[in-house]
N, C-alpha and C positions, 0 to 999 in steps of 0.2 A: 554500576549494574552489572553483575553476570548476566551473562546470556546460558538457556536451554535451548535443546532442539525439541521439536515439538513432529511427531512423525503420525501422518494419518494416511490411510489409504482411499480414493476414492476410483471414482470409475475413469478411465482414459480422457473418452471425449466429452466428461465433465472439466476434468482437470487444463486441457485444453483449450477451453470454451471460458475458463475461468481465466487462465495465463494472458486468453487473449481481451478481455473483459479488463482484467486490469493495463493492461498496457495500453488499451484505447483511453484511461482516465488518467493516465500519468503517475501508475504506481504500481510497486511489485507486488504480488501475490503476499510474498513475509508481511509487507507492509499493511497490506491490507488486514490480513489475517490479527495483526498485531490490534492494530486499533478496535477490529471487532472485542478481543478477548478484555483490550483496556475496559470499553465500553459496556460490555458483560460485569464485571467484574464492581465496575465505578459505579454503574446500576444493580446491582445484584438481578438484572433479569438481563432477559434476550431482545434489545431493541434491535429492528432492521428495518432501515429508509433503504426500498426498493425503488433503481432509478430505472425505466426504460433505455437501454441500450440507443435509442436514436434519438434521444434528447437532444437539444440544440443546445451546442456550448457556444453560452455568451461570453462577453469579455468577463463580465459581475460572476459567471462560475466558475471561472477561470480563476479569478482574482477571490474567492472564494475557498477555490482550494489550494492556491498557492498559502494562504495565511495557516489554512488547517495543516497542512503538510510543515509549514514554519516552524507552527506549536510544535506539530510530532516530534521536532528535529529537535528543539530545544529542551523539549521532554526527556530525550532521548540520550541528551548533552553532545547533540551534533551538531550545533547553529555556529562552531568555529571550524568548520572543515574548510583548506581551501580548495581555487577551483580546480587543481591537480585529483583533490582528493574527492572532489564529487564526480570528477570523470572517471574517475575507478570505480564507485560505487555504481555507476549509470552504466557500466559497460562489463560491470562484474554483473549487474541485478540480467542486462541482455543475455550473457552467456549461460545464469541460471533459466532464462526462459529458453533456450537451445537447444535445452536436455532434455 
């Protein structure tokens, strides 16, 4: 699947808050936006779940997140990454968040 760039402008403070929230839930801003776009296209409507950032993180919730991320990796053809490739992706995402 070929990739395309999506450029949007948002308030700088909002972007910083969004980046931090994504970090807190263990996702990159790009993966959150991609997941949102896929859901909108699939359902042909905007469905949003709003979760309080102070929601307790439980092992059940962490496991659900893990399975969701595994499914996203499968959908994007990324389930065969090596540990080194995974670490490269993590480091790249961290660098993107510093910019």
